[in-house]
Chimera marker file (.cmm) of the C-alpha trace (Angstrom):
<marker_set name="trace">
<marker id="1" x="22.373" y="-34.263" z="12.305" r="1" g="1" b="0" radius="0.5"/>
<marker id="2" x="20.770" y="-31.801" z="9.937" r="1" g="1" b="0" radius="0.5"/>
<marker id="3" x="16.992" y="-31.926" z="10.044" r="1" g="1" b="0" radius="0.5"/>
<marker id="4" x="14.341" y="-30.720" z="7.655" r="1" g="1" b="0" radius="0.5"/>
<marker id="5" x="13.414" y="-27.070" z="7.420" r="1" g="1" b="0" radius="0.5"/>
<marker id="6" x="9.690" y="-27.439" z="8.053" r="1" g="1" b="0" radius="0.5"/>
<marker id="7" x="8.920" y="-23.956" z="6.704" r="1" g="1" b="0" radius="0.5"/>
<marker id="8" x="10.519" y="-24.758" z="3.350" r="1" g="1" b="0" radius="0.5"/>
<marker id="9" x="9.018" y="-28.242" z="3.095" r="1" g="1" b="0" radius="0.5"/>
<marker id="10" x="5.468" y="-27.135" z="3.956" r="1" g="1" b="0" radius="0.5"/>
<marker id="11" x="5.220" y="-23.410" z="3.133" r="1" g="1" b="0" radius="0.5"/>
<marker id="12" x="1.405" y="-23.419" z="3.181" r="1" g="1" b="0" radius="0.5"/>
<marker id="13" x="1.403" y="-24.945" z="6.651" r="1" g="1" b="0" radius="0.5"/>
<marker id="14" x="3.998" y="-22.405" z="7.785" r="1" g="1" b="0" radius="0.5"/>
<marker id="15" x="1.918" y="-19.586" z="6.332" r="1" g="1" b="0" radius="0.5"/>
<marker id="16" x="-1.163" y="-20.811" z="8.217" r="1" g="1" b="0" radius="0.5"/>
<marker id="17" x="0.711" y="-21.106" z="11.506" r="1" g="1" b="0" radius="0.5"/>
<marker id="18" x="2.347" y="-17.715" z="11.076" r="1" g="1" b="0" radius="0.5"/>
<marker id="19" x="-1.126" y="-16.311" z="10.429" r="1" g="1" b="0" radius="0.5"/>
<marker id="20" x="-2.101" y="-17.366" z="13.948" r="1" g="1" b="0" radius="0.5"/>
<marker id="21" x="1.138" y="-15.867" z="15.258" r="1" g="1" b="0" radius="0.5"/>
<marker id="22" x="0.301" y="-12.577" z="13.509" r="1" g="1" b="0" radius="0.5"/>
<marker id="23" x="-3.171" y="-12.639" z="15.040" r="1" g="1" b="0" radius="0.5"/>
<marker id="24" x="-1.938" y="-13.103" z="18.614" r="1" g="1" b="0" radius="0.5"/>
<marker id="25" x="0.910" y="-10.585" z="18.324" r="1" g="1" b="0" radius="0.5"/>
<marker id="26" x="-0.891" y="-7.862" z="16.347" r="1" g="1" b="0" radius="0.5"/>
<marker id="27" x="-4.670" y="-8.306" z="16.490" r="1" g="1" b="0" radius="0.5"/>
<marker id="28" x="-5.461" y="-8.924" z="20.158" r="1" g="1" b="0" radius="0.5"/>
<marker id="29" x="-5.638" y="-6.591" z="23.154" r="1" g="1" b="0" radius="0.5"/>
<marker id="30" x="-3.015" y="-8.645" z="24.999" r="1" g="1" b="0" radius="0.5"/>
<marker id="31" x="0.094" y="-6.625" z="25.895" r="1" g="1" b="0" radius="0.5"/>
<marker id="32" x="3.033" y="-7.567" z="23.655" r="1" g="1" b="0" radius="0.5"/>
<marker id="33" x="5.286" y="-8.216" z="26.644" r="1" g="1" b="0" radius="0.5"/>
<marker id="34" x="2.701" y="-10.584" z="28.131" r="1" g="1" b="0" radius="0.5"/>
<marker id="35" x="2.461" y="-12.498" z="24.844" r="1" g="1" b="0" radius="0.5"/>
<marker id="36" x="6.237" y="-12.980" z="24.735" r="1" g="1" b="0" radius="0.5"/>
<marker id="37" x="6.277" y="-13.941" z="28.424" r="1" g="1" b="0" radius="0.5"/>
<marker id="38" x="3.728" y="-16.662" z="27.700" r="1" g="1" b="0" radius="0.5"/>
<marker id="39" x="5.649" y="-17.712" z="24.571" r="1" g="1" b="0" radius="0.5"/>
<marker id="40" x="8.791" y="-18.069" z="26.699" r="1" g="1" b="0" radius="0.5"/>
<marker id="41" x="7.155" y="-20.074" z="29.489" r="1" g="1" b="0" radius="0.5"/>
<marker id="42" x="5.426" y="-22.475" z="27.097" r="1" g="1" b="0" radius="0.5"/>
<marker id="43" x="8.706" y="-22.965" z="25.224" r="1" g="1" b="0" radius="0.5"/>
<marker id="44" x="10.547" y="-23.675" z="28.480" r="1" g="1" b="0" radius="0.5"/>
<marker id="45" x="8.013" y="-26.345" z="29.400" r="1" g="1" b="0" radius="0.5"/>
<marker id="46" x="8.294" y="-27.912" z="25.939" r="1" g="1" b="0" radius="0.5"/>
<marker id="47" x="12.077" y="-27.638" z="25.757" r="1" g="1" b="0" radius="0.5"/>
<marker id="48" x="12.280" y="-25.767" z="22.443" r="1" g="1" b="0" radius="0.5"/>
<marker id="49" x="15.742" y="-24.161" z="22.419" r="1" g="1" b="0" radius="0.5"/>
<marker id="50" x="15.043" y="-22.007" z="19.362" r="1" g="1" b="0" radius="0.5"/>
<marker id="51" x="11.878" y="-20.513" z="20.841" r="1" g="1" b="0" radius="0.5"/>
<marker id="52" x="13.407" y="-20.030" z="24.305" r="1" g="1" b="0" radius="0.5"/>
<marker id="53" x="16.313" y="-18.177" z="22.717" r="1" g="1" b="0" radius="0.5"/>
<marker id="54" x="14.084" y="-16.043" z="20.483" r="1" g="1" b="0" radius="0.5"/>
<marker id="55" x="11.512" y="-15.060" z="23.104" r="1" g="1" b="0" radius="0.5"/>
<marker id="56" x="14.131" y="-14.379" z="25.770" r="1" g="1" b="0" radius="0.5"/>
<marker id="57" x="15.693" y="-11.947" z="23.297" r="1" g="1" b="0" radius="0.5"/>
<marker id="58" x="12.291" y="-10.384" z="22.587" r="1" g="1" b="0" radius="0.5"/>
<marker id="59" x="11.678" y="-9.881" z="26.304" r="1" g="1" b="0" radius="0.5"/>
<marker id="60" x="15.111" y="-8.336" z="26.918" r="1" g="1" b="0" radius="0.5"/>
<marker id="61" x="13.892" y="-5.300" z="24.993" r="1" g="1" b="0" radius="0.5"/>
<marker id="62" x="11.403" y="-4.436" z="27.748" r="1" g="1" b="0" radius="0.5"/>
<marker id="63" x="12.060" y="-6.701" z="30.762" r="1" g="1" b="0" radius="0.5"/>
<marker id="64" x="14.973" y="-7.034" z="33.161" r="1" g="1" b="0" radius="0.5"/>
<marker id="65" x="17.276" y="-10.015" z="32.723" r="1" g="1" b="0" radius="0.5"/>
<marker id="66" x="16.662" y="-10.889" z="36.387" r="1" g="1" b="0" radius="0.5"/>
<marker id="67" x="12.931" y="-11.277" z="35.784" r="1" g="1" b="0" radius="0.5"/>
<marker id="68" x="13.450" y="-13.249" z="32.554" r="1" g="1" b="0" radius="0.5"/>
<marker id="69" x="15.871" y="-15.589" z="34.330" r="1" g="1" b="0" radius="0.5"/>
<marker id="70" x="13.287" y="-16.335" z="37.009" r="1" g="1" b="0" radius="0.5"/>
<marker id="71" x="10.375" y="-17.110" z="34.663" r="1" g="1" b="0" radius="0.5"/>
<marker id="72" x="10.708" y="-20.899" z="35.243" r="1" g="1" b="0" radius="0.5"/>
<marker id="73" x="10.158" y="-20.309" z="38.973" r="1" g="1" b="0" radius="0.5"/>
<marker id="74" x="7.735" y="-17.389" z="38.704" r="1" g="1" b="0" radius="0.5"/>
<marker id="75" x="5.512" y="-18.838" z="41.438" r="1" g="1" b="0" radius="0.5"/>
<marker id="76" x="8.386" y="-18.621" z="43.936" r="1" g="1" b="0" radius="0.5"/>
<marker id="77" x="9.076" y="-14.939" z="43.148" r="1" g="1" b="0" radius="0.5"/>
<marker id="78" x="5.521" y="-13.714" z="42.838" r="1" g="1" b="0" radius="0.5"/>
<marker id="79" x="6.517" y="-10.143" z="43.736" r="1" g="1" b="0" radius="0.5"/>
<marker id="80" x="8.305" y="-9.806" z="40.383" r="1" g="1" b="0" radius="0.5"/>
<marker id="81" x="5.176" y="-10.555" z="38.358" r="1" g="1" b="0" radius="0.5"/>
<marker id="82" x="1.878" y="-8.672" z="38.189" r="1" g="1" b="0" radius="0.5"/>
<marker id="83" x="-1.421" y="-10.367" z="39.012" r="1" g="1" b="0" radius="0.5"/>
<marker id="84" x="-2.180" y="-10.574" z="35.292" r="1" g="1" b="0" radius="0.5"/>
<marker id="85" x="1.242" y="-12.033" z="34.467" r="1" g="1" b="0" radius="0.5"/>
<marker id="86" x="0.888" y="-14.664" z="37.209" r="1" g="1" b="0" radius="0.5"/>
<marker id="87" x="-2.571" y="-15.620" z="35.962" r="1" g="1" b="0" radius="0.5"/>
<marker id="88" x="-1.290" y="-15.850" z="32.382" r="1" g="1" b="0" radius="0.5"/>
<marker id="89" x="1.721" y="-17.951" z="33.393" r="1" g="1" b="0" radius="0.5"/>
<marker id="90" x="-0.433" y="-20.292" z="35.482" r="1" g="1" b="0" radius="0.5"/>
<marker id="91" x="-2.932" y="-20.662" z="32.626" r="1" g="1" b="0" radius="0.5"/>
<marker id="92" x="-0.079" y="-21.248" z="30.164" r="1" g="1" b="0" radius="0.5"/>
<marker id="93" x="1.204" y="-24.082" z="32.337" r="1" g="1" b="0" radius="0.5"/>
<marker id="94" x="-2.280" y="-25.576" z="32.727" r="1" g="1" b="0" radius="0.5"/>
<marker id="95" x="-3.040" y="-25.489" z="29.012" r="1" g="1" b="0" radius="0.5"/>
<marker id="96" x="0.407" y="-26.694" z="27.942" r="1" g="1" b="0" radius="0.5"/>
<marker id="97" x="0.154" y="-29.630" z="30.363" r="1" g="1" b="0" radius="0.5"/>
<marker id="98" x="-3.542" y="-30.208" z="29.700" r="1" g="1" b="0" radius="0.5"/>
<marker id="99" x="-3.171" y="-34.014" z="29.648" r="1" g="1" b="0" radius="0.5"/>
<marker id="100" x="-2.032" y="-33.792" z="33.283" r="1" g="1" b="0" radius="0.5"/>
<marker id="101" x="-3.995" y="-30.786" z="34.566" r="1" g="1" b="0" radius="0.5"/>
<marker id="102" x="-7.220" y="-31.080" z="32.600" r="1" g="1" b="0" radius="0.5"/>
<marker id="103" x="-7.284" y="-27.257" z="32.753" r="1" g="1" b="0" radius="0.5"/>
<marker id="104" x="-8.351" y="-27.108" z="36.384" r="1" g="1" b="0" radius="0.5"/>
<marker id="105" x="-11.280" y="-25.044" z="37.589" r="1" g="1" b="0" radius="0.5"/>
<marker id="106" x="-8.923" y="-23.169" z="39.937" r="1" g="1" b="0" radius="0.5"/>
<marker id="107" x="-6.605" y="-22.075" z="37.123" r="1" g="1" b="0" radius="0.5"/>
<marker id="108" x="-9.554" y="-21.181" z="34.904" r="1" g="1" b="0" radius="0.5"/>
<marker id="109" x="-11.108" y="-19.076" z="37.675" r="1" g="1" b="0" radius="0.5"/>
<marker id="110" x="-7.792" y="-17.286" z="38.311" r="1" g="1" b="0" radius="0.5"/>
<marker id="111" x="-7.330" y="-16.546" z="34.615" r="1" g="1" b="0" radius="0.5"/>
<marker id="112" x="-10.962" y="-15.476" z="34.233" r="1" g="1" b="0" radius="0.5"/>
<marker id="113" x="-10.528" y="-13.018" z="37.096" r="1" g="1" b="0" radius="0.5"/>
<marker id="114" x="-7.678" y="-11.265" z="35.282" r="1" g="1" b="0" radius="0.5"/>
<marker id="115" x="-8.835" y="-11.339" z="31.662" r="1" g="1" b="0" radius="0.5"/>
<marker id="116" x="-11.993" y="-10.400" z="29.815" r="1" g="1" b="0" radius="0.5"/>
<marker id="117" x="-13.673" y="-13.328" z="28.074" r="1" g="1" b="0" radius="0.5"/>
<marker id="118" x="-12.206" y="-12.249" z="24.694" r="1" g="1" b="0" radius="0.5"/>
<marker id="119" x="-8.732" y="-11.759" z="26.160" r="1" g="1" b="0" radius="0.5"/>
<marker id="120" x="-8.885" y="-15.171" z="27.865" r="1" g="1" b="0" radius="0.5"/>
<marker id="121" x="-9.747" y="-16.828" z="24.563" r="1" g="1" b="0" radius="0.5"/>
<marker id="122" x="-6.951" y="-14.876" z="22.856" r="1" g="1" b="0" radius="0.5"/>
<marker id="123" x="-4.537" y="-15.886" z="25.617" r="1" g="1" b="0" radius="0.5"/>
<marker id="124" x="-5.501" y="-19.525" z="25.119" r="1" g="1" b="0" radius="0.5"/>
<marker id="125" x="-4.988" y="-19.186" z="21.357" r="1" g="1" b="0" radius="0.5"/>
<marker id="126" x="-1.570" y="-17.665" z="22.141" r="1" g="1" b="0" radius="0.5"/>
<marker id="127" x="-0.685" y="-20.677" z="24.287" r="1" g="1" b="0" radius="0.5"/>
<marker id="128" x="-1.954" y="-23.122" z="21.667" r="1" g="1" b="0" radius="0.5"/>
<marker id="129" x="0.008" y="-21.371" z="18.910" r="1" g="1" b="0" radius="0.5"/>
<marker id="130" x="3.257" y="-21.515" z="20.884" r="1" g="1" b="0" radius="0.5"/>
<marker id="131" x="2.702" y="-25.177" z="21.629" r="1" g="1" b="0" radius="0.5"/>
<marker id="132" x="2.302" y="-25.781" z="17.882" r="1" g="1" b="0" radius="0.5"/>
<marker id="133" x="5.501" y="-23.850" z="17.088" r="1" g="1" b="0" radius="0.5"/>
<marker id="134" x="7.380" y="-25.785" z="19.793" r="1" g="1" b="0" radius="0.5"/>
<marker id="135" x="6.221" y="-29.062" z="18.307" r="1" g="1" b="0" radius="0.5"/>
<marker id="136" x="7.909" y="-28.050" z="15.054" r="1" g="1" b="0" radius="0.5"/>
<marker id="137" x="10.910" y="-26.175" z="16.431" r="1" g="1" b="0" radius="0.5"/>
<marker id="138" x="12.122" y="-28.855" z="18.838" r="1" g="1" b="0" radius="0.5"/>
<marker id="139" x="11.836" y="-31.942" z="16.593" r="1" g="1" b="0" radius="0.5"/>
<marker id="140" x="13.342" y="-30.173" z="13.585" r="1" g="1" b="0" radius="0.5"/>
<marker id="141" x="16.046" y="-28.573" z="15.799" r="1" g="1" b="0" radius="0.5"/>
<marker id="142" x="15.667" y="-25.014" z="14.629" r="1" g="1" b="0" radius="0.5"/>
<marker id="143" x="18.922" y="-23.128" z="15.271" r="1" g="1" b="0" radius="0.5"/>
<marker id="144" x="19.484" y="-20.634" z="18.052" r="1" g="1" b="0" radius="0.5"/>
<marker id="145" x="21.109" y="-17.218" z="17.760" r="1" g="1" b="0" radius="0.5"/>
<marker id="146" x="23.014" y="-17.681" z="21.039" r="1" g="1" b="0" radius="0.5"/>
<marker id="147" x="26.800" y="-17.880" z="20.810" r="1" g="1" b="0" radius="0.5"/>
<marker id="148" x="29.206" y="-19.326" z="23.364" r="1" g="1" b="0" radius="0.5"/>
<link id1="1" id2="2" r="1" g="1" b="0" radius="0.2"/>
<link id1="2" id2="3" r="1" g="1" b="0" radius="0.2"/>
<link id1="3" id2="4" r="1" g="1" b="0" radius="0.2"/>
<link id1="4" id2="5" r="1" g="1" b="0" radius="0.2"/>
<link id1="5" id2="6" r="1" g="1" b="0" radius="0.2"/>
<link id1="6" id2="7" r="1" g="1" b="0" radius="0.2"/>
<link id1="7" id2="8" r="1" g="1" b="0" radius="0.2"/>
<link id1="8" id2="9" r="1" g="1" b="0" radius="0.2"/>
<link id1="9" id2="10" r="1" g="1" b="0" radius="0.2"/>
<link id1="10" id2="11" r="1" g="1" b="0" radius="0.2"/>
<link id1="11" id2="12" r="1" g="1" b="0" radius="0.2"/>
<link id1="12" id2="13" r="1" g="1" b="0" radius="0.2"/>
<link id1="13" id2="14" r="1" g="1" b="0" radius="0.2"/>
<link id1="14" id2="15" r="1" g="1" b="0" radius="0.2"/>
<link id1="15" id2="16" r="1" g="1" b="0" radius="0.2"/>
<link id1="16" id2="17" r="1" g="1" b="0" radius="0.2"/>
<link id1="17" id2="18" r="1" g="1" b="0" radius="0.2"/>
<link id1="18" id2="19" r="1" g="1" b="0" radius="0.2"/>
<link id1="19" id2="20" r="1" g="1" b="0" radius="0.2"/>
<link id1="20" id2="21" r="1" g="1" b="0" radius="0.2"/>
<link id1="21" id2="22" r="1" g="1" b="0" radius="0.2"/>
<link id1="22" id2="23" r="1" g="1" b="0" radius="0.2"/>
<link id1="23" id2="24" r="1" g="1" b="0" radius="0.2"/>
<link id1="24" id2="25" r="1" g="1" b="0" radius="0.2"/>
<link id1="25" id2="26" r="1" g="1" b="0" radius="0.2"/>
<link id1="26" id2="27" r="1" g="1" b="0" radius="0.2"/>
<link id1="27" id2="28" r="1" g="1" b="0" radius="0.2"/>
<link id1="28" id2="29" r="1" g="1" b="0" radius="0.2"/>
<link id1="29" id2="30" r="1" g="1" b="0" radius="0.2"/>
<link id1="30" id2="31" r="1" g="1" b="0" radius="0.2"/>
<link id1="31" id2="32" r="1" g="1" b="0" radius="0.2"/>
<link id1="32" id2="33" r="1" g="1" b="0" radius="0.2"/>
<link id1="33" id2="34" r="1" g="1" b="0" radius="0.2"/>
<link id1="34" id2="35" r="1" g="1" b="0" radius="0.2"/>
<link id1="35" id2="36" r="1" g="1" b="0" radius="0.2"/>
<link id1="36" id2="37" r="1" g="1" b="0" radius="0.2"/>
<link id1="37" id2="38" r="1" g="1" b="0" radius="0.2"/>
<link id1="38" id2="39" r="1" g="1" b="0" radius="0.2"/>
<link id1="39" id2="40" r="1" g="1" b="0" radius="0.2"/>
<link id1="40" id2="41" r="1" g="1" b="0" radius="0.2"/>
<link id1="41" id2="42" r="1" g="1" b="0" radius="0.2"/>
<link id1="42" id2="43" r="1" g="1" b="0" radius="0.2"/>
<link id1="43" id2="44" r="1" g="1" b="0" radius="0.2"/>
<link id1="44" id2="45" r="1" g="1" b="0" radius="0.2"/>
<link id1="45" id2="46" r="1" g="1" b="0" radius="0.2"/>
<link id1="46" id2="47" r="1" g="1" b="0" radius="0.2"/>
<link id1="47" id2="48" r="1" g="1" b="0" radius="0.2"/>
<link id1="48" id2="49" r="1" g="1" b="0" radius="0.2"/>
<link id1="49" id2="50" r="1" g="1" b="0" radius="0.2"/>
<link id1="50" id2="51" r="1" g="1" b="0" radius="0.2"/>
<link id1="51" id2="52" r="1" g="1" b="0" radius="0.2"/>
<link id1="52" id2="53" r="1" g="1" b="0" radius="0.2"/>
<link id1="53" id2="54" r="1" g="1" b="0" radius="0.2"/>
<link id1="54" id2="55" r="1" g="1" b="0" radius="0.2"/>
<link id1="55" id2="56" r="1" g="1" b="0" radius="0.2"/>
<link id1="56" id2="57" r="1" g="1" b="0" radius="0.2"/>
<link id1="57" id2="58" r="1" g="1" b="0" radius="0.2"/>
<link id1="58" id2="59" r="1" g="1" b="0" radius="0.2"/>
<link id1="59" id2="60" r="1" g="1" b="0" radius="0.2"/>
<link id1="60" id2="61" r="1" g="1" b="0" radius="0.2"/>
<link id1="61" id2="62" r="1" g="1" b="0" radius="0.2"/>
<link id1="62" id2="63" r="1" g="1" b="0" radius="0.2"/>
<link id1="63" id2="64" r="1" g="1" b="0" radius="0.2"/>
<link id1="64" id2="65" r="1" g="1" b="0" radius="0.2"/>
<link id1="65" id2="66" r="1" g="1" b="0" radius="0.2"/>
<link id1="66" id2="67" r="1" g="1" b="0" radius="0.2"/>
<link id1="67" id2="68" r="1" g="1" b="0" radius="0.2"/>
<link id1="68" id2="69" r="1" g="1" b="0" radius="0.2"/>
<link id1="69" id2="70" r="1" g="1" b="0" radius="0.2"/>
<link id1="70" id2="71" r="1" g="1" b="0" radius="0.2"/>
<link id1="71" id2="72" r="1" g="1" b="0" radius="0.2"/>
<link id1="72" id2="73" r="1" g="1" b="0" radius="0.2"/>
<link id1="73" id2="74" r="1" g="1" b="0" radius="0.2"/>
<link id1="74" id2="75" r="1" g="1" b="0" radius="0.2"/>
<link id1="75" id2="76" r="1" g="1" b="0" radius="0.2"/>
<link id1="76" id2="77" r="1" g="1" b="0" radius="0.2"/>
<link id1="77" id2="78" r="1" g="1" b="0" radius="0.2"/>
<link id1="78" id2="79" r="1" g="1" b="0" radius="0.2"/>
<link id1="79" id2="80" r="1" g="1" b="0" radius="0.2"/>
<link id1="80" id2="81" r="1" g="1" b="0" radius="0.2"/>
<link id1="81" id2="82" r="1" g="1" b="0" radius="0.2"/>
<link id1="82" id2="83" r="1" g="1" b="0" radius="0.2"/>
<link id1="83" id2="84" r="1" g="1" b="0" radius="0.2"/>
<link id1="84" id2="85" r="1" g="1" b="0" radius="0.2"/>
<link id1="85" id2="86" r="1" g="1" b="0" radius="0.2"/>
<link id1="86" id2="87" r="1" g="1" b="0" radius="0.2"/>
<link id1="87" id2="88" r="1" g="1" b="0" radius="0.2"/>
<link id1="88" id2="89" r="1" g="1" b="0" radius="0.2"/>
<link id1="89" id2="90" r="1" g="1" b="0" radius="0.2"/>
<link id1="90" id2="91" r="1" g="1" b="0" radius="0.2"/>
<link id1="91" id2="92" r="1" g="1" b="0" radius="0.2"/>
<link id1="92" id2="93" r="1" g="1" b="0" radius="0.2"/>
<link id1="93" id2="94" r="1" g="1" b="0" radius="0.2"/>
<link id1="94" id2="95" r="1" g="1" b="0" radius="0.2"/>
<link id1="95" id2="96" r="1" g="1" b="0" radius="0.2"/>
<link id1="96" id2="97" r="1" g="1" b="0" radius="0.2"/>
<link id1="97" id2="98" r="1" g="1" b="0" radius="0.2"/>
<link id1="98" id2="99" r="1" g="1" b="0" radius="0.2"/>
<link id1="99" id2="100" r="1" g="1" b="0" radius="0.2"/>
<link id1="100" id2="101" r="1" g="1" b="0" radius="0.2"/>
<link id1="101" id2="102" r="1" g="1" b="0" radius="0.2"/>
<link id1="102" id2="103" r="1" g="1" b="0" radius="0.2"/>
<link id1="103" id2="104" r="1" g="1" b="0" radius="0.2"/>
<link id1="104" id2="105" r="1" g="1" b="0" radius="0.2"/>
<link id1="105" id2="106" r="1" g="1" b="0" radius="0.2"/>
<link id1="106" id2="107" r="1" g="1" b="0" radius="0.2"/>
<link id1="107" id2="108" r="1" g="1" b="0" radius="0.2"/>
<link id1="108" id2="109" r="1" g="1" b="0" radius="0.2"/>
<link id1="109" id2="110" r="1" g="1" b="0" radius="0.2"/>
<link id1="110" id2="111" r="1" g="1" b="0" radius="0.2"/>
<link id1="111" id2="112" r="1" g="1" b="0" radius="0.2"/>
<link id1="112" id2="113" r="1" g="1" b="0" radius="0.2"/>
<link id1="113" id2="114" r="1" g="1" b="0" radius="0.2"/>
<link id1="114" id2="115" r="1" g="1" b="0" radius="0.2"/>
<link id1="115" id2="116" r="1" g="1" b="0" radius="0.2"/>
<link id1="116" id2="117" r="1" g="1" b="0" radius="0.2"/>
<link id1="117" id2="118" r="1" g="1" b="0" radius="0.2"/>
<link id1="118" id2="119" r="1" g="1" b="0" radius="0.2"/>
<link id1="119" id2="120" r="1" g="1" b="0" radius="0.2"/>
<link id1="120" id2="121" r="1" g="1" b="0" radius="0.2"/>
<link id1="121" id2="122" r="1" g="1" b="0" radius="0.2"/>
<link id1="122" id2="123" r="1" g="1" b="0" radius="0.2"/>
<link id1="123" id2="124" r="1" g="1" b="0" radius="0.2"/>
<link id1="124" id2="125" r="1" g="1" b="0" radius="0.2"/>
<link id1="125" id2="126" r="1" g="1" b="0" radius="0.2"/>
<link id1="126" id2="127" r="1" g="1" b="0" radius="0.2"/>
<link id1="127" id2="128" r="1" g="1" b="0" radius="0.2"/>
<link id1="128" id2="129" r="1" g="1" b="0" radius="0.2"/>
<link id1="129" id2="130" r="1" g="1" b="0" radius="0.2"/>
<link id1="130" id2="131" r="1" g="1" b="0" radius="0.2"/>
<link id1="131" id2="132" r="1" g="1" b="0" radius="0.2"/>
<link id1="132" id2="133" r="1" g="1" b="0" radius="0.2"/>
<link id1="133" id2="134" r="1" g="1" b="0" radius="0.2"/>
<link id1="134" id2="135" r="1" g="1" b="0" radius="0.2"/>
<link id1="135" id2="136" r="1" g="1" b="0" radius="0.2"/>
<link id1="136" id2="137" r="1" g="1" b="0" radius="0.2"/>
<link id1="137" id2="138" r="1" g="1" b="0" radius="0.2"/>
<link id1="138" id2="139" r="1" g="1" b="0" radius="0.2"/>
<link id1="139" id2="140" r="1" g="1" b="0" radius="0.2"/>
<link id1="140" id2="141" r="1" g="1" b="0" radius="0.2"/>
<link id1="141" id2="142" r="1" g="1" b="0" radius="0.2"/>
<link id1="142" id2="143" r="1" g="1" b="0" radius="0.2"/>
<link id1="143" id2="144" r="1" g="1" b="0" radius="0.2"/>
<link id1="144" id2="145" r="1" g="1" b="0" radius="0.2"/>
<link id1="145" id2="146" r="1" g="1" b="0" radius="0.2"/>
<link id1="146" id2="147" r="1" g="1" b="0" radius="0.2"/>
<link id1="147" id2="148" r="1" g="1" b="0" radius="0.2"/>
</marker_set>
């Protein structure tokens, strides 16, 4: 079934959302690779094929395929991820699943230990932005670049 192209139907909404994307990818102190790592993990949790495909491709430019493949189980292969990456991934999971986790004090403390207050807010905006994109990408079935 062909679904609506949300960006064409609501260009002002798309422009606003892409403004947030521009902010988190270009105007924060967060490392670009970390941003895409968080984008990937949030998209995996939300099951957005388009975003998983896109951010996996973005990460392949700077990260090994082995590490990318193991992102869903990052906590089991902690040696592959830096302290900051682990804190960001844990916080991404907490915030994405906020109705279940209520953004626990433990996860907040771990994230706060790795990020400055401004960077923690920017990281949380990054997570929120990807959740918003996933909630458009998945229901409207945005295409993937992957080929069989």
